[in-house]
C-alpha positions in Angstrom: 128.9 142.8 154.5 132.0 141.0 155.8 130.1 137.7 155.5 129.3 138.4 151.8 133.0 139.0 151.1 133.9 135.6 152.7 131.2 133.8 150.7 132.4 135.4 147.4 136.0 134.7 148.4 135.3 131.0 148.5 133.7 130.9 145.0 136.4 128.6 143.6 136.1 126.3 146.6 132.3 126.2 146.1 132.8 125.2 142.4 135.3 122.6 143.4 132.8 121.1 145.9 129.7 121.2 143.8 130.4 121.7 140.1 134.0 120.5 139.5 133.1 119.7 135.9 132.8 123.5 135.3 136.5 123.8 136.3 137.5 121.2 133.8 135.6 122.9 131.0 137.7 125.6 129.3 134.9 128.0 128.7 133.6 128.0 132.3 137.1 128.1 133.7 137.9 131.2 131.7 134.6 132.8 132.9 135.7 131.9 136.4 139.1 133.5 135.9 137.5 136.7 134.6 135.1 136.7 137.6 138.1 136.2 139.9 140.0 139.0 138.3 137.0 141.3 138.7 136.8 140.4 142.4 140.5 141.0 142.9 140.2 144.4 141.2 137.2 145.3 143.4 139.1 144.3 146.5 142.0 146.6 145.5 139.7 149.5 144.9 137.8 149.0 148.2 141.1 148.8 150.1 142.6 151.9 148.4 139.5 154.1 148.9 138.9 152.8 152.5 135.2 152.0 151.8 134.9 148.9 153.9 136.7 146.9 156.6 140.1 146.1 154.9 140.5 142.9 157.0 137.6 141.3 155.3 137.8 142.7 151.8 141.1 140.7 151.3 138.9 137.6 151.1 138.0 138.7 147.6 141.6 138.0 146.5 141.3 134.3 147.5 139.4 133.0 144.4 142.1 134.1 142.0 144.8 132.3 144.0 142.7 129.2 144.4 141.9 129.1 140.7 145.6 129.4 139.8 146.4 126.6 142.3 143.6 124.4 140.8 144.9 125.1 137.2 148.4 124.0 138.2 147.2 120.9 140.0 144.8 120.0 137.2 147.4 120.4 134.4 149.9 118.3 136.4 147.3 115.6 137.1 146.2 115.6 133.4 149.7 115.2 132.2 150.6 112.4 134.5 147.4 110.3 134.5 145.9 111.4 131.1 142.4 111.9 132.6 140.4 114.3 134.6 140.5 113.8 138.4 137.3 112.8 140.1 135.9 114.8 143.0 136.2 112.7 146.2 134.7 115.3 148.5 131.1 114.1 148.5 131.5 110.4 147.8 131.8 107.6 150.2 132.8 105.0 147.7 136.4 104.0 147.1 138.2 106.1 144.5 141.7 105.8 143.1 144.3 107.2 145.5 145.4 109.7 142.9 142.0 111.4 143.0 142.0 111.5 146.8 145.5 113.0 146.8 144.4 115.6 144.2 141.4 116.6 146.4 143.6 116.8 149.5 146.2 118.8 147.8 143.6 121.2 146.4 142.1 121.7 149.9 145.6 122.3 151.4 146.9 124.6 148.7 143.7 125.9 147.2 142.2 127.0 150.6 145.1 127.0 153.0 147.6 128.8 150.8 145.4 131.8 150.0 144.5 132.2 153.6 148.1 132.2 154.6 149.1 134.6 151.9 146.3 137.0 152.5 146.2 136.9 156.3 
């Protein structure tokens, strides 16, 4: 069960890696936020009622924090460069340095920050 919590807790990271276009689309991003709020609520309920291991259930709080970090970085990037960032995670071709920095910042703040806050 703990493994499932970790997989669900990385849902925004999975979207960033494989379907970043969904995070740029307003409709899918709102669906993702609603999904993250549901996971956050479930984690609070599971912790309050002591139904599962509380050390692993906190992973369900990570996607909401990651999505907020992505939204802040995305809006900043869009306002500065007037375009959507490109995902540089799976490509080996040269991309603009702004896109590489966006990807690195998301990995640092979108994955590292929630782990630090929750752990």
